[in-house]
Residue, then its C-alpha position, 0 to 999 in steps of 0.5 A: m239257890k242251886n245245888k242245895k239239900i232243901l227241906l220244905i216243911i208244911n202241916s199237910l197237903t189239903n186244900g188251902g193257900a200255903e199248901k198250893a204255895i209250898n207245892l209250887l215253891a217245890k216244882r220250881l226249887k227241884e229245877n236246881n236242887k235236891v228238895y224234899l217236902v215234909a208233911i206233918d200229917a199228909s193223909n188225904p192229900d188235894y196236892e201231889p207233891n213233885v218231890e220226894l215226900l216225907d210223911l211225919q204221920i202225926k195227926y192233929t189234935k186239940n188236946k193241949i198236952k197231946t199237942f206238946l207232946q207232938l211237938i217234942k216228936k215232930i222236932k225229934k223227926l225232923k232233926e233226923i231227917k235234917q242230919k240223914y238227908d244233910i240238909d242245907i236250908s229248911i223252910s216252913f210255911l205256918p206257925g207249927p211247922g215254923i217252930a218244929n223247924v227253928f227247934s230241930k236246926g242243926r247245920d241247916k239254916a232255918i227259914v220261916s214263912v209267915r203267911n197270914n195275920v197273925e193278929a187275927k189268930g189265937i194267942f197260942e198261934k201268935i206266941l208260935t209265930k213269934i218264937s219261930c221268928k225270933k229263932a229263925d235265921k231268915v224270916v220271909a212275909v208274904s206281903k209288906g203289911i205282914e213284914q211290918l207286923c213282924i218288925g213292929k208288933m213282934k219285933i223281929d230284927k228288920n235285918k232278917v225280914v224280907t217279903i217275897k209276895n205269892t205267885y202263880d204257875s202261868n204255864e198250868l194256868e194256860k194248860k188247865i183253864l180250857e178244861p171241860i166242866k164236868n157238871n152241866y147244870i153248873n156249866d150252863i149257869l156259867e155260859n148264861k148267867d152273870v156269875i160272882i164267884t170265890t174260891g177258898r176254905f169254908v172257914k169264918q176267916k172267908g167272910y162267906i156269912s156276910l157275903i151271903k147277906s150282901f148277895k141277897y140284897l144284890l139280888e133284890q136289884r138283879k134277880d138273875t145273878h148267881l153266886m159260886i163258892l169253890g172250897r171245902g171246910k168245917q163251916k159249910n154245913k152251916i153255910e148250906k143251912l143259911i142259904k137254905k133258910q134265906n131261899l137261895e138255893n136257886n142262886i148260890h152253888l157251892i162247888d166242892f174244892t176242886k184242883n183246877p178251878y180255872p175253867y169256873l174263874r174264866k167264865s164268871k163275871i166278877f171275882i170277890c174275897n170278902s176275907l175278914f183278914e189275910g196275908m196276900s190271897n193266892s186267889i185274888i192273884e189267880a183271879m187276876a192272871i185270867g182276867l177277871p175284874v176283882i173286888a176284895t175287903d180292905c182287910k189286914y193285909g194284902n189285899r190293899e197292896l194287891i188292889a191299891d199298890n203303893s197306897n197306905y195299907t194300914k188305911l181301912n175303908e168304911k165304904y167301897t172305893k174304886e182303886q187302881y186295880g179293883i174295888l176295895t170294900p169295908v170288912c163286915k163282922n161276918k154274923n147272922g142277923k140284921l143287914e149291916s151298912k158294910e154288907i150294903e157297901v159290898a152288894k153296891a160294889m157288886l152292882v156297879l161292875l155288873e151294870n157297868n160294862e165299860l168299868c168292868q172291862y177296865y178292871k179285866n184289863q187291869s187284872k191282867l196288867r197287875a197279874q204280871d208284877f207276880k209271875n217271877n216271884i219264885e225267883l226270890w226265894e232262889k236269891i235269899s238263899e244264895n248267900s245261905n252260909h252267911m245268914 
């Protein structure tokens, strides 16, 4: 993909995997192309775009009538941008931008990227994703599971669906990983205690309520273990109340979203992803690149592809299992109340790594090995549009 005029489209630049991924894509594509980044609403950004930013200044609303009117406005504005900048290729991440992308299509080729398991989303998001995929020139799935979802459940033409898994910026990681952690209290815990860490928005999808229940059970076996959660989101107050109710304030630490989580990851013992569903976790890939042993739920989709490569990704675990590149655990309901058997399995997975140094070291090595498979995935974005005129 060289000497093209490329338009990248995203909802916002706040913390999130899609936002981080599109920023990384912009950085790479601008080396040989003219790249513009459109945000539907660029206010309060967590990521600084390294290309020309075009802010549509359209605020999110829950009102369905206003949402429909805003969609018309988005399409109109995108059409104007595509014509003004003579765009060759438009790439959108997430359902809303995908719809606006395909309906504003002029001479440009519209590429829609499906980043998450839309089966687990609401009916409106499912409809948007299906329509945008049907009308797109190319559909990029973030994992093989998502690819099969597009082809099988959404009946998208298999000839226009391709998988490009997430990647990471190894140069940025190496540059930022040794930056100091300014919070002395947190830094002291990381330096001197066994820390299990996770990163991601405080939303139901990430399974934090269930993780806290599993961690409390773990503390009955290892009282001096700590859990750190890096992120922000609408469920934070609910999670804080649960931690307080369970008297876990001394062992569970909620840390606000940071653009540089790498020093926290480097000093931790284990990375855990307790998501109810995923597309392909950026956080797991970055944790692997740093060399952390990984525990992840066997959810649809992505985690099994990362942890147990070339296995049946439609299979779902009921017990924790040691796999090629980490440990897979069952998906929990993520509800308050009585401890579930699956939450105990998550606790057992954490415990086996904490107490078996040889196994922990093995998975550290396996993580670094697995991360190498994701270093150059952005090159695939360039390849799919080399013949964009013939899409």
